[in-house]
NUDO-353884 format. One record per residue (C-alpha): residue number from 1; z, y, x. Coordinates in nm, 3 decimals, always signed. Layout:
   num         Z         Y         X
   NUM         Z         Y         X
...
! end
This chain:
   num         Z         Y         X
     1    +7.326    +8.885   +14.449
     2    +7.045    +9.132   +14.493
     3    +6.811    +9.057   +14.777
     4    +6.607    +9.295   +14.983
     5    +6.287    +9.197   +15.167
     6    +6.475    +9.075   +15.475
     7    +6.781    +9.126   +15.689
     8    +6.594    +9.307   +15.959
     9    +6.371    +9.616   +15.926
    10    +6.009    +9.569   +16.033
    11    +5.734    +9.824   +16.090
    12    +5.551    +9.693   +15.787
    13    +5.861    +9.745   +15.567
    14    +5.887   +10.107   +15.675
    15    +5.514   +10.157   +15.607
    16    +5.549   +10.009   +15.263
    17    +5.839   +10.227   +15.167
    18    +5.658   +10.547   +15.289
    19    +5.344   +10.438   +15.109
    20    +5.535   +10.430   +14.780
    21    +5.588   +10.808   +14.821
    22    +5.225   +10.875   +14.748
    23    +5.237   +10.654   +14.433
    24    +5.567   +10.792   +14.309
    25    +5.458   +11.155   +14.345
    26    +5.248   +11.110   +14.033
    27    +5.571   +11.089   +13.828
    28    +5.760   +11.391   +13.971
    29    +5.669   +11.656   +13.721
    30    +5.934   +11.708   +13.447
    31    +5.821   +11.799   +13.090
    32    +6.017   +12.101   +12.960
    33    +6.009   +11.981   +12.600
    34    +6.123   +11.635   +12.696
    35    +6.399   +11.778   +12.915
    36    +6.517   +12.006   +12.637
    37    +6.516   +11.718   +12.388
    38    +6.725   +11.498   +12.633
    39    +6.975   +11.785   +12.672
    40    +6.998   +11.834   +12.296
    41    +7.054   +11.470   +12.212
    42    +7.324   +11.452   +12.477
    43    +7.506   +11.786   +12.443
    44    +7.488   +11.789   +12.066
    45    +7.674   +11.455   +12.018
    46    +7.920   +11.549   +12.284
    47    +8.013   +11.873   +12.107
    48    +8.018   +11.703   +11.763
    49    +8.246   +11.422   +11.889
    50    +8.478   +11.689   +12.045
    51    +8.491   +11.867   +11.706
    52    +8.554   +11.541   +11.509
    53    +8.818   +11.430   +11.749
    54    +8.994   +11.762   +11.707
    55    +8.979   +11.739   +11.331
    56    +9.105   +11.382   +11.349
    57    +9.434   +11.506   +11.498
    58    +9.547   +11.582   +11.143
    59    +9.476   +11.224   +11.044
    60    +9.576   +11.002   +11.337
    61    +9.618   +11.058   +11.710
    62    +9.479   +10.702   +11.765
    63    +9.148   +10.806   +11.595
    64    +9.133   +11.114   +11.806
    65    +9.191   +10.902   +12.120
    66    +8.925   +10.654   +12.013
    67    +8.668   +10.926   +11.950
    68    +8.744   +11.081   +12.287
    69    +8.674   +10.752   +12.459
    70    +8.330   +10.725   +12.269
    71    +8.260   +11.080   +12.399
    72    +8.304   +10.972   +12.760
    73    +7.963   +10.813   +12.736
    74    +7.795   +11.146   +12.647
    75    +8.000   +11.323   +12.921
    76    +7.863   +11.068   +13.171
    77    +7.514   +11.143   +13.047
    78    +7.568   +11.518   +13.089
    79    +7.664   +11.447   +13.447
    80    +7.338   +11.256   +13.494
    81    +7.149   +11.557   +13.360
    82    +7.343   +11.777   +13.604
    83    +7.244   +11.527   +13.875
    84    +6.876   +11.571   +13.786
    85    +6.915   +11.950   +13.796
    86    +7.057   +11.920   +14.146
    87    +6.740   +11.737   +14.255
    88    +6.512   +11.991   +14.085
    89    +6.400   +11.716   +13.859
    90    +6.495   +11.849   +13.512
    91    +6.301   +12.174   +13.487
    92    +6.015   +12.290   +13.702
    93    +6.189   +12.627   +13.713
    94    +6.456   +12.579   +13.977
    95    +6.658   +12.881   +13.869
    96    +6.681   +12.752   +13.516
    97    +6.778   +12.400   +13.636
    98    +7.046   +12.537   +13.864
    99    +7.185   +12.765   +13.590
   100    +7.210   +12.462   +13.359
   101    +7.368   +12.250   +13.635
   102    +7.634   +12.519   +13.695
   103    +7.723   +12.524   +13.319
   104    +7.731   +12.152   +13.298
   105    +7.955   +12.145   +13.605
   106    +8.234   +12.303   +13.402
   107    +8.215   +12.018   +13.149
   108    +8.205   +11.752   +13.422
   109    +8.467   +11.923   +13.641
   110    +8.214   +11.933   +13.926
   111    +8.140   +12.250   +14.115
   112    +7.753   +12.241   +14.112
   113    +7.665   +12.400   +14.440
   114    +7.928   +12.196   +14.627
   115    +7.819   +11.875   +14.459
   116    +7.450   +11.940   +14.516
   117    +7.500   +11.999   +14.901
   118    +7.717   +11.685   +14.937
   119    +7.477   +11.480   +14.734
   120    +7.180   +11.595   +14.940
   121    +7.367   +11.481   +15.250
   122    +7.415   +11.145   +15.083
   123    +7.041   +11.112   +15.013
   124    +6.954   +11.225   +15.363
   125    +7.198   +10.976   +15.534
   126    +7.237   +10.679   +15.297
   127    +7.266   +10.361   +15.506
   128    +7.315   +10.541   +15.840
   129    +7.624   +10.415   +16.020
   130    +7.633   +10.725   +16.235
   131    +7.640   +10.964   +15.942
   132    +7.899   +10.836   +15.705
   133    +8.166   +11.045   +15.543
   134    +8.022   +11.283   +15.287
   135    +7.906   +11.186   +14.935
   136    +7.948   +10.807   +14.984
   137    +8.196   +10.525   +14.943
   138    +8.375   +10.488   +15.272
   139    +8.254   +10.161   +15.434
   140    +8.369   +10.010   +15.766
   141    +8.186    +9.757   +15.976
   142    +8.357    +9.434   +16.061
   143    +8.402    +9.547   +16.420
   144    +8.555    +9.879   +16.316
   145    +8.793    +9.715   +16.082
   146    +8.912    +9.466   +16.349
   147    +8.960    +9.750   +16.592
   148    +9.204    +9.921   +16.354
   149    +9.581    +9.890   +16.374
   150    +9.760    +9.684   +16.111
   151    +9.843   +10.000   +15.923
   152    +9.482   +10.123   +15.948
   153    +9.357    +9.793   +15.802
   154    +9.616    +9.825   +15.519
   155    +9.498   +10.177   +15.435
   156    +9.141   +10.061   +15.411
   157    +9.230    +9.761   +15.198
   158    +9.422    +9.993   +14.966
   159    +9.130   +10.226   +14.944
   160    +8.893    +9.947   +14.868
   161    +9.122    +9.785   +14.605
   162    +8.958    +9.804   +14.255
   163    +9.266    +9.946   +14.109
   164    +9.245   +10.243   +14.353
   165    +8.874   +10.264   +14.383
   166    +8.796   +10.251   +14.011
   167    +9.119   +10.332   +13.853
   168    +9.320   +10.600   +14.043
   169    +9.035   +10.725   +14.254
   170    +8.807   +10.874   +13.986
   171    +9.105   +11.075   +13.844
   172    +9.193   +11.216   +14.184
   173    +8.833   +11.296   +14.260
   174    +8.749   +11.486   +13.949
   175    +9.079   +11.637   +13.860
   176    +9.196   +11.728   +14.207
   177    +8.952   +11.686   +14.495
   178    +8.671   +11.873   +14.320
   179    +8.892   +12.183   +14.303
   180    +8.818   +12.254   +14.674
   181    +8.489   +12.239   +14.858
   182    +8.604   +11.970   +15.094
   183    +8.365   +11.899   +15.376
   184    +8.210   +12.251   +15.320
   185    +8.523   +12.460   +15.365
   186    +8.356   +12.707   +15.615
   187    +8.090   +12.832   +15.377
   188    +8.170   +13.118   +15.138
   189    +7.897   +13.005   +14.898
   190    +8.078   +12.673   +14.828
   191    +8.415   +12.833   +14.795
   192    +8.270   +13.062   +14.531
   193    +8.102   +12.764   +14.346
   194    +8.441   +12.576   +14.349
   195    +8.655   +12.877   +14.243
   196    +8.413   +13.004   +13.983
   197    +8.407   +12.644   +13.822
   198    +8.787   +12.631   +13.844
   199    +8.812   +12.964   +13.668
   200    +8.570   +12.859   +13.391
   201    +8.766   +12.531   +13.346
   202    +9.097   +12.720   +13.327
   203    +8.959   +12.961   +13.068
   204    +8.817   +12.676   +12.857
   205    +9.145   +12.478   +12.871
   206    +9.344   +12.796   +12.794
   207    +9.130   +12.855   +12.485
   208    +9.183   +12.492   +12.376
   209    +9.559   +12.518   +12.427
   210    +9.573   +12.852   +12.244
   211    +9.396   +12.723   +11.932
   212    +9.514   +12.364   +11.934
   213    +9.814   +12.321   +12.163
   214    +9.855   +12.056   +12.416
   215    +9.737   +11.751   +12.208
   216    +9.364   +11.830   +12.221
   217    +9.394   +11.837   +12.599
   218    +9.601   +11.514   +12.631
   219    +9.404   +11.317   +12.368
   220    +9.052   +11.446   +12.406
   221    +9.000   +11.625   +12.727
   222    +9.193   +11.391   +12.969
   223    +9.080   +11.052   +12.827
   224    +8.712   +11.136   +12.794
   225    +8.694   +11.295   +13.139
   226    +8.885   +11.009   +13.300
   227    +8.682   +10.732   +13.147
   228    +8.349   +10.912   +13.229
   229    +8.478   +10.952   +13.584
   230    +8.557   +10.580   +13.613
   231    +8.219   +10.483   +13.486
   232    +8.048   +10.729   +13.714
   233    +8.230   +10.595   +14.024
   234    +8.151   +10.237   +13.922
   235    +7.789   +10.314   +13.888
   236    +7.774   +10.495   +14.220
   237    +7.953   +10.197   +14.379
   238    +7.714    +9.926   +14.263
   239    +7.416   +10.138   +14.346
   240    +7.480   +10.090   +14.717
   241    +7.751    +9.828   +14.764
   242    +7.591    +9.487   +14.742
   243    +7.549    +9.189   +14.981
   244    +7.196    +9.262   +15.102
   245    +7.216    +9.644   +15.108
   246    +7.094    +9.832   +15.416
   247    +7.310    +9.973   +15.695
   248    +7.164   +10.066   +16.040
   249    +7.271   +10.261   +16.343
   250    +7.097   +10.592   +16.418
   251    +6.827   +10.430   +16.647
   252    +6.726   +10.176   +16.385
   253    +6.775   +10.369   +16.063
   254    +6.482   +10.490   +15.858
   255    +6.519   +10.728   +15.561
   256    +6.251   +10.563   +15.335
   257    +6.338   +10.210   +15.413
   258    +6.715   +10.276   +15.353
   259    +6.628   +10.435   +15.015
   260    +6.425   +10.154   +14.893
   261    +6.620    +9.860   +15.027
   262    +6.966   +10.005   +15.038
   263    +6.979   +10.097   +14.670
   264    +7.003    +9.858   +14.377
   265    +6.816    +9.815   +14.057
   266    +7.111    +9.780   +13.814
   267    +6.982    +9.611   +13.504
   268    +7.171    +9.726   +13.194
   269    +7.131    +9.673   +12.821
   270    +6.919    +9.941   +12.655
   271    +7.211   +10.136   +12.515
   272    +7.391   +10.146   +12.849
   273    +7.069   +10.236   +13.031
   274    +7.016   +10.529   +12.790
   275    +7.373   +10.649   +12.824
   276    +7.359   +10.633   +13.199
   277    +7.021   +10.805   +13.194
   278    +6.842   +10.520   +13.381
   279    +7.052   +10.578   +13.698
   280    +7.050   +10.200   +13.745
   281    +6.685   +10.234   +13.862
   282    +6.838   +10.377   +14.171
   283    +6.611   +10.235   +14.438
   284    +6.321   +10.434   +14.285
   285    +6.545   +10.749   +14.244
   286    +6.656   +10.728   +14.604
   287    +6.302   +10.691   +14.735
   288    +6.172   +10.978   +14.523
   289    +6.455   +11.185   +14.383
   290    +6.229   +11.447   +14.225
   291    +6.136   +11.202   +13.947
   292    +6.310   +11.297   +13.613
   293    +6.548   +11.025   +13.492
   294    +6.337   +10.972   +13.176
   295    +6.029   +10.884   +13.384
   296    +6.196   +10.612   +13.582
   297    +6.132   +10.334   +13.331
   298    +5.763   +10.445   +13.335
   299    +5.751   +10.378   +13.716
   300    +5.870   +10.024   +13.663
   301    +5.637    +9.955   +13.377
   302    +5.338   +10.070   +13.588
   303    +5.466    +9.897   +13.905
   304    +5.639    +9.568   +13.813
   305    +5.691    +9.471   +14.182
   306    +5.961    +9.746   +14.201
   307    +6.144    +9.590   +13.910
   308    +6.248    +9.293   +14.121
   309    +6.364    +9.489   +14.434
   310    +6.742    +9.452   +14.472
   311    +6.773    +9.352   +14.103
   312    +7.137    +9.327   +14.001
   313    +7.286    +9.215   +13.668
   314    +7.618    +9.324   +13.529
   315    +7.765    +8.988   +13.616
   316    +7.645    +9.005   +13.973
   317    +7.780    +9.361   +14.003
   318    +8.133    +9.245   +13.936
   319    +8.104    +8.987   +14.210
   320    +7.993    +9.262   +14.448
   321    +8.318    +9.449   +14.387
   322    +8.479    +9.195   +14.626
   323    +8.260    +9.288   +14.920
   324    +8.404    +9.551   +15.159
   325    +8.289    +9.517   +15.520
   326    +7.936    +9.550   +15.670
   327    +7.855    +9.283   +15.930
   328    +7.606    +9.418   +16.181
   329    +7.513    +9.076   +16.303
   330    +7.423    +8.907   +15.974
   331    +7.315    +9.238   +15.807
   332    +7.533    +9.153   +15.502
   333    +7.826    +9.315   +15.319
   334    +8.117    +9.073   +15.338
   335    +8.449    +9.010   +15.164
   336    +8.763    +9.037   +15.372
   337    +8.780    +8.655   +15.365
   338    +8.425    +8.614   +15.479
   339    +8.488    +8.864   +15.760
   340    +8.785    +8.647   +15.872
   341    +8.567    +8.339   +15.864
   342    +8.291    +8.486   +16.091
   343    +8.556    +8.589   +16.341
! end
């Protein structure tokens, strides 16, 4: 399991986390040529695989389906680029970055302005027990779980079940929930973002249906989007849900400490690291979100001590999927069985 520097936050821990900001600020500037290259080598293969999958319909629907599953990897990477646009980390020109993010939001089924706002709330409140609910995986404390009724505990267990969390949930999130600016319903700006994205998606799907019928939608659009969504939800989960993550009440919570010690370093094979745009180096990203994703490995090369912070392998990440409740006494994320034991 990944380990942080200790179960309790000390003054020196907070100072260390804040001191890293000065060091990491050296890596914050994106390079326009590098960003353009990263976009080209992601969007180009994505469009090419879409075209190949469409052409393959005349050969075999199974070939089309297989190509669409491969294309999910590039769709995931496009979402990562959209993610960097939201942090102002892809282009120095914020207007250009936002425009690109809105276009990519149509491909990822994610209203850009709505997502950017909810994601900024996530960054500003990650690990804060008093500010849960927007842009995070719903997590109860052991005490809160015990205080629920039998039906309430059952609902939470169903929500945290891997079949729901990583199977049904991603489809619901991207195909249905993203169609409305939930949590931001009172603001006209976010309504416009959601409705404009919905309209663009509808036009795109209408054009696909007009020229190719229903099969390109069923065999290319749906499978690639669903698999990318599942992978994205999994990555988001393992970035903050591990045994020694960091949760604190308002009085004890610190933004920088929570960023560094409440986010994992998910160690992936080179190919998966590239396809996920280095998002596994999440502790560095959370501490300084303005660093472009392609500069995150540079940070670890220059500062090896960060490489060992909350380090998590793929095998360890599977084990963490059984942890569901935060124990405020031991400062650990527990399984339901472990929570019963400490009772």
